[in-house]
LUMTOR-724944 format. One record per residue (C-alpha): residue in one letter; residue number from 1; x, z, y. Coordinates in steps of 0.001 Angstrom, whole numbers, plus 500000, padded with zeros to 6 digits. Layout:
<sites>
  r    k       u       w       v
  A  NUM       X       Z       Y
...
</sites>
This chain:
<sites>
  r    k       u       w       v
  M    1  532456  750549  597460
  D    2  529604  748482  597302
  R    3  527927  750385  594633
  P    4  525378  753071  595061
  V    5  526973  756366  595844
  V    6  526564  759006  592195
  T    7  527771  762152  592634
  R    8  527802  764971  590063
  I    9  528101  768688  589672
  A   10  529553  769580  585882
  P   11  529851  773225  585632
  S   12  530780  774847  581823
  P   13  527940  777432  581224
  T   14  530108  780374  579607
  G   15  528872  782804  582131
  M   16  527184  783551  586144
  M   17  527206  780677  588214
  H   18  530470  781030  590480
  I   19  530278  780960  594175
  G   20  532791  778280  593883
  T   21  530730  775799  591285
  A   22  527619  776430  594017
  R   23  529785  775166  596948
  T   24  531172  772246  594784
  A   25  527777  771359  593846
  L   26  526593  771266  597604
  F   27  529248  769148  598818
  N   28  528447  766829  595971
  W   29  524644  766757  596585
  L   30  525234  766677  600764
  Y   31  527494  763475  599865
  A   32  524882  761535  597873
  R   33  521952  762765  599952
  G   34  522981  761769  603191
  R   35  524007  758360  601578
  D   36  520647  757751  599929
  G   37  522552  758120  596643
  R   38  522004  759904  593626
  F   39  523220  763595  592403
  L   40  523434  764145  589008
  L   41  523891  767582  586834
  R   42  526326  767602  583588
  I   43  526475  770708  581659
  E   44  529843  770726  580039
  D   45  529177  772614  576880
  T   46  531736  771361  574634
  D   47  533047  774582  574321
  V   48  530798  775853  571713
  A   49  531958  779505  570986
  R   50  531583  780031  574702
  S   51  528646  777838  575643
  T   52  525319  780130  575730
  P   53  522105  779187  576560
  E   54  521518  782043  578913
  A   55  524390  780306  580925
  T   56  523117  776792  581227
  Q   57  519455  778705  582384
  A   58  521893  780410  584930
  I   59  522956  777234  586219
  L   60  519616  775699  586217
  D   61  518622  778550  588293
  G   62  521326  779187  590616
  L   63  520951  775032  591726
  T   64  517069  775690  591813
  W   65  517397  778817  593933
  L   66  520239  777010  596339
  G   67  517674  774113  596747
  L   68  519838  771692  595360
  D   69  517717  769171  593231
  W   70  519126  766864  590720
  D   71  518145  763067  589702
  G   72  516963  762666  586194
  E   73  517700  765092  583504
  A   74  520569  767187  583077
  V   75  522950  765752  580591
  S   76  524710  767884  577533
  Q   77  528378  766999  576986
  A   78  528292  767903  573877
  G   79  525284  765610  572952
  Q   80  527679  762770  573913
  A   81  530459  763424  571363
  A   82  529803  760367  568975
  R   83  530117  758052  572200
  H   84  533798  760024  573140
  A   85  534890  758864  569697
  E   86  533736  755397  570203
  V   87  536107  755030  573486
  A   88  538890  756901  571467
  Q   89  538602  754400  569054
  A   90  538717  751537  571308
  M   91  542090  752433  572434
  L   92  543201  752908  569349
  N   93  542209  749615  568246
  A   94  543220  747997  571890
  G   95  546922  749748  570851
  R   96  546413  752082  573855
  A   97  546327  755506  571445
  Y   98  547801  756304  568383
  R   99  547374  758608  565495
  C  100  549477  761510  565349
  F  101  550371  763145  562085
  S  102  552339  765886  563437
  T  103  551369  769438  562467
  Q  104  551176  772337  565156
  D  105  554077  773950  563268
  E  106  556265  770324  564019
  I  107  554879  770673  567334
  E  108  556374  774407  567941
  A  109  559491  773685  566425
  F  110  560107  770893  568881
  R  111  559438  773098  571767
  E  112  561471  775596  570284
  A  113  564368  773263  570031
  A  114  563719  771699  573547
  R  115  564153  775409  575175
  A  116  567233  776107  573428
  E  117  568622  772685  574195
  G  118  567564  772955  578242
  R  119  565483  769894  578200
  S  120  561862  769707  578356
  T  121  559072  771191  576079
  L  122  556919  768310  576793
  F  123  555969  766973  573287
  Q  124  557090  763637  572795
  S  125  555418  762548  569093
  P  126  557400  760780  566510
  W  127  554407  758844  565600
  R  128  553841  757131  569001
  D  129  555267  753639  567596
  V  130  554634  753859  563708
  P  131  553105  751098  562260
  T  132  549538  752075  560894
  D  133  551079  751006  557051
  D  134  553174  753679  557139
  H  135  550685  756282  557962
  P  136  550220  759196  555359
  D  137  546886  759993  554234
  A  138  547050  763021  556120
  P  139  544606  764781  558908
  S  140  545332  763605  562346
  V  141  544909  763401  566175
  I  142  544481  760685  568238
  R  143  546669  760793  570978
  L  144  546859  758294  574472
  K  145  550009  755859  574716
  A  146  550504  756884  578249
  P  147  553189  755087  580443
  R  148  556500  757025  580256
  D  149  557806  755074  583126
  G  150  556647  754981  586976
  A  151  554071  757022  588697
  T  152  550572  757818  588611
  V  153  549173  757914  592197
  I  154  545984  760125  592527
  A  155  544143  758241  595680
  D  156  542523  761485  596897
  A  157  540243  761210  600184
  V  158  541066  765298  600810
  Q  159  544528  765745  599895
  G  160  545718  762343  600524
  D  161  548040  760452  597845
  V  162  549523  762435  595166
  T  163  552413  761130  593218
  I  164  553070  762429  589582
  R  165  555830  761064  587494
  N  166  554679  759737  584382
  D  167  557664  761255  582463
  H  168  555990  764560  583319
  L  169  552851  763853  581553
  D  170  552867  763904  578010
  D  171  550547  761802  575571
  M  172  547459  764114  575494
  V  173  545541  764505  572630
  L  174  542005  762558  573059
  L  175  540352  763497  569486
  R  176  540963  766328  567386
  S  177  541918  765888  563593
  D  178  538423  767102  562761
  G  179  536718  764678  565082
  T  180  535907  766209  568000
  P  181  536722  765002  571757
  T  182  538919  767057  573828
  Y  183  537697  767684  577663
  M  184  539948  765057  579399
  L  185  538544  762404  577063
  A  186  534708  763851  577615
  V  187  534909  764015  581524
  V  188  536389  760270  582016
  V  189  533496  758824  579615
  D  190  530662  760826  580940
  D  191  531906  759772  584325
  H  192  532114  756191  583346
  D  193  528722  756039  581614
  M  194  526939  757973  584438
  D  195  528357  755340  586955
  I  196  529724  757912  588880
  T  197  531284  756896  592234
  H  198  532841  759912  593668
  V  199  534531  762842  591870
  I  200  534133  766096  594004
  R  201  535701  769215  592542
  G  202  537714  772032  593222
  D  203  541765  771321  593672
  D  204  542675  772894  590434
  H  205  541546  769667  589079
  L  206  543972  767651  590721
  N  207  546841  767493  587676
  N  208  543934  766674  585441
  A  209  542783  763317  587680
  A  210  546602  762213  587010
  R  211  545605  762563  583156
  Q  212  542373  761019  583551
  I  213  543332  758171  585990
  Q  214  545371  757164  582664
  I  215  542323  756847  580147
  Y  216  540580  754895  583162
  D  217  543386  752514  583012
  A  218  543787  752185  579247
  M  219  540147  751100  578980
  G  220  540154  749195  582206
  W  221  537538  750786  584217
  D  222  537185  751444  587717
  E  223  538498  754743  588961
  P  224  535603  756808  591268
  V  225  536466  757861  594627
  W  226  538656  761440  593979
  A  227  538246  764537  596651
  H  228  539840  767362  595471
  I  229  538442  770632  597509
  P  230  540493  773582  598489
  L  231  539409  776686  596427
  I  232  537629  780024  597774
  H  233  540021  782894  598596
  G  234  538750  786166  599233
  A  235  539336  787683  602937
  D  236  542399  789292  602018
  G  237  544006  785249  601165
  K  238  543754  785783  597270
  K  239  541818  783761  594873
  L  240  538449  784927  594940
  S  241  537427  787437  592236
  K  242  535373  790419  591147
  R  243  537427  792681  593308
  H  244  536052  791175  596204
  G  245  532782  792046  595365
  A  246  529837  789274  594904
  T  247  531107  785876  593692
  G  248  528100  784796  591520
  V  249  524935  782700  593307
  T  250  522518  785147  591195
  E  251  524311  788214  593076
  F  252  524147  786652  597012
  A  253  520470  785767  595650
  E  254  519916  789590  594861
  M  255  521441  790449  598337
  G  256  518807  788855  600028
  F  257  520662  785893  601446
  P  258  517839  782863  602630
  A  259  518677  780006  600436
  A  260  518531  777652  603650
  A  261  521375  780398  605101
  M  262  523633  780146  602181
  R  263  523492  776197  602249
  N  264  524811  776410  605581
  Y  265  527184  778866  604923
  L  266  528488  777495  601830
  A  267  528888  773707  603669
  R  268  531118  775610  606329
  L  269  533529  777239  603800
  G  270  536025  774757  603698
  W  271  534164  771738  605821
  S  272  533471  771189  609619
  H  273  531722  769433  612040
  G  274  533235  770040  615241
  D  275  532622  773615  616096
  D  276  529045  773757  614741
  E  277  528214  776781  612577
  F  278  524330  776776  612304
  F  279  522762  773925  611290
  T  280  519839  772547  609354
  D  281  519736  770712  606257
  A  282  518749  767477  607665
  E  283  521659  768112  610358
  A  284  524705  768834  607281
  R  285  523091  765903  605312
  D  286  523507  763617  608240
  W  287  527007  765112  609058
  F  288  528776  765886  606155
  D  289  531651  763667  605119
  L  290  534940  763514  602963
  G  291  537052  763753  606067
  G  292  535628  766792  607509
  I  293  537061  768834  604479
  G  294  540106  771065  605465
  K  295  542985  771324  603151
  A  296  543492  774928  603451
  P  297  541818  777431  601135
  A  298  538436  778771  602574
  R  299  537771  782588  602915
  L  300  534913  784081  601727
  D  301  533609  786269  604849
  L  302  530272  788405  604495
  K  303  529888  789299  608125
  K  304  529714  785609  609078
  L  305  527298  784646  606295
  E  306  525245  787894  607376
  N  307  525468  786067  611206
  L  308  524075  782980  609972
  S  309  521581  784762  607587
  G  310  520057  786393  610879
  Q  311  519849  783052  612641
  H  312  518384  781250  609673
  I  313  515408  784028  609267
  A  314  514864  784318  612606
  A  315  514425  779839  612847
  M  316  512468  780255  609374
  E  317  508539  779695  609644
  P  318  507056  782915  609110
  E  319  505324  781334  605855
  A  320  508948  780409  604586
  V  321  510175  783723  605415
  A  322  507038  785338  603606
  V  323  507540  782998  600468
  A  324  511308  783968  600148
  T  325  510782  787731  600619
  E  326  508295  787910  597905
  D  327  510483  785534  595835
  W  328  513178  788156  596246
  L  329  510907  790900  595169
  A  330  510295  789400  592268
  R  331  513699  788444  591338
  T  332  515177  792373  592071
  G  333  512016  793603  590107
  G  334  510884  795288  593815
  V  335  507166  796875  593744
  P  336  504680  794440  594661
  I  337  503563  794157  597884
  D  338  500399  793383  600312
  G  339  500826  789444  600831
  D  340  498804  789212  603627
  A  341  500093  792648  605593
  L  342  503343  790903  604958
  R  343  502631  787682  606750
  R  344  501166  789481  609633
  A  345  504137  791574  609653
  V  346  506903  788760  609955
  P  347  506505  787103  613328
  V  348  507809  790773  614807
  A  349  509989  791488  612003
  Q  350  512159  788204  612125
  A  351  514302  788931  615127
  G  352  517287  791162  613974
  A  353  517015  790958  610483
  R  354  520138  789360  608544
  T  355  518485  789994  605198
  L  356  515254  790088  603577
  P  357  515866  793592  602591
  Q  358  516164  794062  606392
  L  359  513421  792287  607015
  L  360  510892  794098  604702
  E  361  512647  797450  606355
  K  362  511230  796162  609560
  A  363  507620  795114  608207
  H  364  507494  798520  606620
  F  365  504784  800109  609119
  A  366  502338  796974  607929
  L  367  503008  797805  604308
  V  368  502356  801183  604014
  A  369  498940  802605  603771
  R  370  497498  805813  605466
  P  371  498090  808455  605492
  I  372  501484  807936  606685
  R  373  504352  809822  605350
  I  374  506543  810920  608471
  E  375  510357  811060  608054
  E  376  511593  814569  609443
  K  377  513419  813138  612368
  A  378  510260  811257  613596
  A  379  508353  813925  613117
  K  380  510386  815759  615955
  A  381  508501  813185  618661
  L  382  505290  814721  617675
  D  383  505190  818156  619083
  T  384  501913  819715  620534
  V  385  502558  817907  623984
  S  386  503103  814856  622396
  R  387  500131  814980  620223
  G  388  497889  815905  623198
  I  389  498864  812626  624962
  L  390  498322  810855  621993
  S  391  494843  812186  621888
  E  392  494065  811106  625536
  L  393  495476  807533  625053
  T  394  492876  807026  621997
  P  395  489834  806145  624058
  H  396  491682  804348  626191
  L  397  493082  802061  623565
  Q  398  489183  802027  622072
  T  399  487843  800060  624980
  A  400  490893  797947  625891
  S  401  491249  794069  625112
  W  402  493744  793970  622150
  T  403  496341  791901  624163
  R  404  499963  792730  624904
  D  405  499382  792655  628418
  A  406  496512  795044  628008
  L  407  498029  797657  625826
  E  408  501108  797725  627695
  G  409  498779  798597  630725
  V  410  497205  801390  629092
  V  411  500271  803037  627633
  G  412  501699  802759  630895
  D  413  499277  804476  632752
  V  414  498765  807635  630759
  A  415  502742  807936  630867
  Q  416  502627  807574  634305
  A  417  499997  810191  634870
  H  418  501949  812564  633053
  G  419  505045  811434  635295
  L  420  507033  810096  632229
  G  421  508793  806918  631410
  L  422  507261  804319  628673
  G  423  510258  805934  626157
  K  424  509007  809116  626031
  I  425  505372  807857  624704
  A  426  507239  805242  622470
  A  427  508710  807892  620269
  P  428  505688  809667  619109
  L  429  503703  806366  618797
  R  430  506575  804891  616551
  A  431  506150  808224  614413
  A  432  502781  808097  614324
  L  433  502222  804148  613828
  A  434  505466  803792  611162
  G  435  506712  807140  610672
  R  436  510033  806270  611869
  T  437  512303  806330  614715
  A  438  513471  803073  614163
  T  439  510459  800092  614365
  P  440  509800  797075  615856
  S  441  508064  797249  619413
  V  442  505161  799634  619642
  F  443  503093  796907  620932
  D  444  504118  794376  618569
  M  445  503216  797012  615671
  M  446  499673  797808  617442
  L  447  499177  793851  617619
  V  448  499855  793244  613921
  L  449  497963  796665  612956
  G  450  494672  795609  614769
  R  451  492787  798239  616840
  D  452  490804  800054  613679
  E  453  494328  800891  611871
  T  454  496077  801780  615114
  L  455  493313  804251  616183
  A  456  493477  805553  612177
  R  457  496994  806426  612285
  L  458  496737  807881  615675
  A  459  493722  810280  614428
  D  460  495760  810967  611407
  V  461  498735  812832  613570
  V  462  496297  814258  616379
  E  463  493909  815591  613612
  S  464  497059  817034  611840
  D  465  498125  819222  614549
  P  466  498500  822956  613710
  S  467  498076  824084  617249
</sites>
């Protein structure tokens, strides 16, 4: 194919943005971006009864959160209805389509008779070859005059050649009696007019491709490259649904997975590049190809997602982590926090955090104000002896150089003087500095808090000793 690559995502705005739609968008985005092509967005809003502005906005927000930028303005399929009708009329004029005056009752009667006789219920319109002069003055639809012999072959870049016998396909309706286009017609016209070169979508559309190819043939248009990707299943191997937990992009965003981790995970959900699991956007764009897409359904595995998410949080620049955390708080309606304190804590909170909420928990020590509320379990480490040791430690900290080596030396010397291991002093230090038993290293916390705040928190504990 000599034309520049153009891909698209074409979701229907009838609810939340499903994780499967997000993965399809990602595959299209990666394929286009990796080839200096264009990635377009079309909102398939012809189902007026079910389409809502809120669902359209959810699509835009989901793609934006994922970082999948599209070229140009989003196209409304409903806004192209006149063009769709024009193409149907062109096929009618060329003898590649015909007017059908059969009523729904007549169609149902045909099918009932076919079932009774044990033959195909595929409707065969009696109006297919009736001359125009013999047409009644009555409502009609426009049907494609599909070939009845031979077969239609879908040359699919993922599934291989898929052959469907033409006698298994009916003369589909292109234009309804009220003049509105059907989905099948609209998709083909839009893809042609948008210069789409590759249609990468779920394999639940595979049968649609055979019908759509017949429209391309009737209009004399070049087919796009077809690539039908397997759907996403749950861990139990069944089609992904609400019973498996989160299925919408927004839900994963609210769970606190960074967008970069989500892109990495979705890319690996049905596509592979050797044994690589963790990779950057740049690597994904360079590596992604249709040949790497498997034929078997992918399985959503939250543990793998969490593992990848932790790797991405650890690898991200601290400022990017801070921004992502603030965005997550805004998205979930969390309590505003001190952005400067968060940024000081991020470098020591990144390690081991698999989600942004976990990172916030690890950064808690820097985000709370004095006096620190000490949890019951942590308070057990603050007996009279421990408070005395912290009191003894305080003047040494007042004069120590505020470096990790110096702090480790000062705390180690005090511990040794009491015949204690470092861990015996670390527990009361954690309680005094964070009010918790699970925290980053006490020395990391001291360095983040600084000398004055560290000493103030120790003083609060020492001075509150009831003995």
